[in-house]
KOLZA-216705 format. One line per field, with one value per residue: y, z, x of N, C-alpha, C in turn; residue in three letters. Coordinates in steps of 0.05 Angstrom, whole numbers, plus 5000, padded with zeros to 4 digits. Each point is the difference from the previous one (the first is absolute). Example, Ala and Ser with C-alpha at 12.3 -4.5 7.8 and 13.67 -1.06 7.14 Angstrom:
<rs>
nyy: c(4886 | 5021) $
nzz: c(5156 | 4986) $
nxx: c(5264 | 4993) $
cayy: c(5024 | 5024) $
cazz: c(5000 | 5001) $
caxx: c(4982 | 5016) $
cyy: c(5024 | 5022) $
czz: c(5000 | 5014) $
cxx: c(5018 | 4985) $
rest: c(ALA | SER) $
</rs>
This chain:
<rs>
nyy: c(2454 | 5012 | 4991 | 5005 | 5017 | 4997 | 4989 | 4977 | 5010 | 4998 | 4996 | 5018 | 4978 | 4996 | 4999 | 5022 | 4993 | 4979 | 4996 | 4977 | 4989 | 4980 | 5011 | 5025 | 4992 | 4987 | 5021 | 5014 | 4982 | 4997 | 5026 | 5003 | 4980 | 5008 | 5024 | 4991 | 4985 | 5020 | 5016 | 4983 | 4993 | 5026 | 4994 | 4983 | 4994 | 4977 | 5019 | 5003 | 4976 | 4991 | 5010 | 4991 | 4977 | 4995 | 5009 | 4986 | 4980 | 5002 | 5004 | 4980 | 4983 | 5006 | 4998 | 4979 | 4990 | 5010 | 4988 | 4980 | 5005 | 4999 | 4988 | 5017 | 4989 | 4998 | 5024 | 5005 | 4983 | 5012 | 5023 | 4992 | 4990 | 5022 | 5013 | 4985 | 5003 | 5025 | 5002 | 4985 | 5015 | 5022 | 4992 | 4994 | 5023 | 5011 | 4984 | 5008 | 5018 | 5007 | 4994 | 5010 | 4985 | 5012 | 5021 | 4979 | 5023) $
nzz: c(4533 | 5010 | 4977 | 4996 | 5018 | 4987 | 5022 | 4992 | 5000 | 4974 | 5010 | 5017 | 5004 | 5025 | 4997 | 5005 | 5023 | 4985 | 5024 | 5006 | 4999 | 5007 | 5024 | 4991 | 4981 | 5019 | 5017 | 4980 | 4993 | 5025 | 5003 | 4976 | 5006 | 5024 | 4990 | 4980 | 5017 | 5017 | 4980 | 4988 | 5022 | 5003 | 4974 | 5014 | 5006 | 4989 | 4988 | 5019 | 5007 | 4975 | 4993 | 5023 | 5000 | 4974 | 5004 | 5023 | 4990 | 4979 | 5018 | 5015 | 4980 | 4990 | 5024 | 5005 | 4977 | 5006 | 5024 | 4986 | 4985 | 4977 | 4982 | 4983 | 4983 | 5020 | 5007 | 4974 | 4996 | 5022 | 4991 | 4976 | 5010 | 5013 | 4979 | 4984 | 5016 | 5001 | 4974 | 4995 | 5017 | 4992 | 4975 | 5006 | 5013 | 4979 | 4988 | 5021 | 4993 | 5019 | 5017 | 4981 | 5017 | 5007 | 5012 | 5013 | 4999) $
nxx: c(7457 | 4979 | 4990 | 5025 | 4993 | 4978 | 4991 | 5008 | 4975 | 5005 | 5024 | 4990 | 4986 | 5008 | 5026 | 4987 | 5011 | 4999 | 4988 | 5012 | 4976 | 5017 | 5001 | 5001 | 5017 | 5012 | 4997 | 5008 | 5018 | 5007 | 4999 | 5012 | 5016 | 5004 | 5002 | 5015 | 5015 | 5001 | 5005 | 5016 | 5012 | 4997 | 5003 | 5014 | 4975 | 5007 | 5012 | 4982 | 5009 | 5003 | 4977 | 4990 | 5014 | 4997 | 4975 | 4998 | 5014 | 4984 | 4980 | 5009 | 5005 | 4977 | 4990 | 5014 | 4993 | 4976 | 5004 | 5011 | 4980 | 5015 | 4985 | 4990 | 5017 | 5016 | 4995 | 5001 | 5020 | 5010 | 4991 | 5008 | 5023 | 5003 | 4991 | 5014 | 5021 | 4994 | 4995 | 5021 | 5013 | 4988 | 5003 | 5024 | 5001 | 4988 | 5017 | 5013 | 5017 | 5018 | 4981 | 4985 | 4986 | 5022 | 4991 | 4989 | 4986) $
cayy: c(4971 | 4993 | 4974 | 4979 | 4995 | 4986 | 4971 | 4983 | 4987 | 4981 | 4973 | 4991 | 5000 | 5013 | 5019 | 5024 | 5015 | 4987 | 4982 | 4976 | 4997 | 4973 | 4994 | 5012 | 4985 | 4974 | 5005 | 5007 | 4976 | 4984 | 5013 | 4997 | 4972 | 4994 | 5015 | 4986 | 4975 | 5006 | 5010 | 4978 | 4979 | 5011 | 4996 | 4973 | 5000 | 4979 | 5007 | 5023 | 4999 | 5010 | 5028 | 5017 | 4999 | 5013 | 5028 | 5011 | 5001 | 5020 | 5026 | 5005 | 5005 | 5025 | 5023 | 5003 | 5009 | 5028 | 5014 | 5002 | 5004 | 5022 | 5014 | 5002 | 4976 | 4979 | 5007 | 4996 | 4971 | 4991 | 5008 | 4980 | 4975 | 5005 | 5002 | 4973 | 4984 | 5009 | 4990 | 4971 | 4995 | 5007 | 4980 | 4975 | 5002 | 4999 | 4973 | 4980 | 5009 | 4988 | 4973 | 4991 | 4972 | 4985 | 5001 | 5000 | 5013) $
cazz: c(5001 | 5027 | 4999 | 5002 | 5028 | 5012 | 5003 | 4982 | 5016 | 4984 | 5006 | 5026 | 4997 | 5022 | 5014 | 4983 | 5010 | 4990 | 5020 | 5003 | 5025 | 4999 | 5020 | 4991 | 4977 | 5009 | 5013 | 4979 | 4986 | 5018 | 5004 | 4976 | 4997 | 5021 | 4992 | 4978 | 5011 | 5017 | 4984 | 4983 | 5017 | 5013 | 4983 | 5005 | 5028 | 5016 | 5004 | 5018 | 5017 | 4983 | 4993 | 5024 | 5010 | 4980 | 5002 | 5025 | 4997 | 4979 | 5012 | 5018 | 4984 | 4985 | 5019 | 5006 | 4975 | 4998 | 5020 | 4993 | 4971 | 4994 | 4976 | 4994 | 4985 | 5020 | 5015 | 4983 | 4999 | 5026 | 5003 | 4985 | 5015 | 5025 | 4993 | 4994 | 5025 | 5018 | 4990 | 5004 | 5029 | 5009 | 4989 | 5014 | 5027 | 4997 | 4992 | 5021 | 5017 | 5002 | 5012 | 4996 | 4997 | 5012 | 5029 | 5006 | 5025) $
caxx: c(4999 | 4990 | 4987 | 5021 | 5004 | 4977 | 5003 | 4984 | 4979 | 4985 | 5009 | 4988 | 4971 | 4987 | 5017 | 5004 | 5023 | 5024 | 5011 | 4984 | 4984 | 4991 | 4979 | 4975 | 4990 | 4990 | 4975 | 4981 | 4993 | 4984 | 4974 | 4984 | 4992 | 4980 | 4976 | 4986 | 4989 | 4977 | 4978 | 4989 | 4988 | 4976 | 4977 | 4989 | 4991 | 5013 | 5028 | 5001 | 5024 | 5022 | 4998 | 5003 | 5027 | 5017 | 4994 | 5011 | 5029 | 5005 | 4997 | 5023 | 5025 | 4997 | 5003 | 5029 | 5013 | 4995 | 5016 | 5029 | 5003 | 5018 | 4993 | 4972 | 4992 | 4996 | 4976 | 4977 | 4995 | 4992 | 4972 | 4984 | 5000 | 4985 | 4972 | 4991 | 5001 | 4979 | 4974 | 5000 | 4998 | 4973 | 4981 | 5006 | 4988 | 4971 | 4992 | 5005 | 5021 | 5026 | 4998 | 4973 | 4997 | 5022 | 4997 | 4972 | 4992) $
cyy: c(4991 | 4972 | 4977 | 4993 | 4985 | 4970 | 4985 | 4985 | 4980 | 4971 | 4989 | 5003 | 5016 | 5022 | 5024 | 5017 | 4987 | 4981 | 4975 | 5000 | 4972 | 4993 | 5012 | 4986 | 4973 | 5003 | 5008 | 4975 | 4982 | 5012 | 4997 | 4971 | 4994 | 5015 | 4987 | 4974 | 5005 | 5009 | 4979 | 4979 | 5010 | 4997 | 4973 | 4998 | 4980 | 5006 | 5024 | 4999 | 5011 | 5030 | 5018 | 5000 | 5014 | 5030 | 5013 | 5002 | 5021 | 5029 | 5007 | 5005 | 5026 | 5024 | 5004 | 5010 | 5030 | 5016 | 5004 | 5005 | 5026 | 5016 | 4999 | 4975 | 4976 | 5005 | 4995 | 4970 | 4989 | 5008 | 4981 | 4974 | 5003 | 5000 | 4972 | 4982 | 5008 | 4990 | 4970 | 4993 | 5005 | 4980 | 4972 | 5000 | 4998 | 4971 | 4979 | 5007 | 4984 | 4971 | 4988 | 4970 | 4983 | 4998 | 5001 | 5012 | 4996) $
czz: c(5028 | 5000 | 5003 | 5030 | 5014 | 5003 | 4981 | 5017 | 4984 | 5006 | 5026 | 4998 | 5022 | 5014 | 4983 | 5010 | 4992 | 5019 | 5002 | 5027 | 5001 | 5020 | 4992 | 4976 | 5008 | 5014 | 4979 | 4985 | 5018 | 5004 | 4975 | 4996 | 5021 | 4994 | 4978 | 5009 | 5017 | 4983 | 4983 | 5017 | 5015 | 4983 | 5004 | 5030 | 5017 | 5005 | 5018 | 5018 | 4985 | 4996 | 5025 | 5010 | 4980 | 5001 | 5024 | 4998 | 4979 | 5011 | 5018 | 4984 | 4984 | 5018 | 5008 | 4975 | 4996 | 5019 | 4992 | 4970 | 4995 | 4975 | 4995 | 4985 | 5020 | 5015 | 4983 | 4999 | 5027 | 5005 | 4985 | 5015 | 5026 | 4995 | 4994 | 5025 | 5019 | 4990 | 5003 | 5030 | 5009 | 4989 | 5013 | 5028 | 4998 | 4993 | 5022 | 5018 | 5000 | 5010 | 4995 | 4994 | 5012 | 5030 | 5006 | 5027 | 5005) $
cxx: c(4991 | 4988 | 5020 | 5005 | 4977 | 5005 | 4982 | 4980 | 4984 | 5008 | 4989 | 4970 | 4987 | 5016 | 5005 | 5023 | 5027 | 5014 | 4984 | 4985 | 4989 | 4978 | 4973 | 4988 | 4989 | 4973 | 4978 | 4990 | 4982 | 4972 | 4982 | 4991 | 4978 | 4974 | 4984 | 4988 | 4975 | 4976 | 4987 | 4986 | 4976 | 4975 | 4987 | 4994 | 5015 | 5029 | 5004 | 5025 | 5025 | 4998 | 5003 | 5028 | 5019 | 4996 | 5013 | 5030 | 5008 | 4998 | 5024 | 5026 | 4998 | 5002 | 5029 | 5015 | 4995 | 5017 | 5029 | 5004 | 5016 | 4991 | 4970 | 4990 | 4995 | 4974 | 4975 | 4993 | 4991 | 4971 | 4982 | 4997 | 4984 | 4970 | 4989 | 4999 | 4976 | 4973 | 4998 | 4996 | 4971 | 4980 | 5005 | 4988 | 4970 | 4991 | 5006 | 5023 | 5025 | 4999 | 4972 | 4998 | 5023 | 4997 | 4970 | 4994 | 4970) $
rest: c(MET | ALA | HIS | ALA | MET | ARG | PRO | ASN | THR | ALA | SER | HIS | LEU | LEU | ALA | THR | ASP | GLY | LYS | PRO | HIS | PRO | LEU | GLN | ASP | ALA | LEU | LEU | ALA | VAL | THR | LEU | VAL | LEU | GLY | ALA | THR | ALA | LEU | VAL | SER | ALA | MET | PHE | HIS | SER | LEU | HIS | LEU | LEU | SER | SER | TRP | ALA | GLY | LEU | ILE | GLY | ILE | LEU | THR | GLY | GLY | TYR | GLY | GLN | PHE | ILE | SER | ALA | THR | THR | ARG | GLU | ARG | PHE | GLY | LEU | ILE | LEU | GLY | LEU | GLY | ALA | SER | ALA | VAL | GLY | PHE | TYR | LEU | GLY | MET | ALA | HIS | GLY | GLY | LEU | PHE | GLY | GLY | LEU | ILE | GLY | PHE) $
</rs>
């Protein structure tokens, strides 16, 4: 009856070790939302401020989330959010950047 001693990991979506990870889960959610925002807004040339800032903040939160993540499921979601944030950031930078049109040089 070795299977009776295994922890029930089906009830935890992201924590495969059976422990709660509220900070890591919050960073994962923020990174995914910012990545999706940056990626979608990067498709519109006039939204370069939103895509570049959301991408930059998503890269920073995703990087910190990777640094403190505890499980593989968290890392997988963070990599998806980081990738979307990076693509949105780079396209936002190509369309005008972080301060494009706001600061006249």
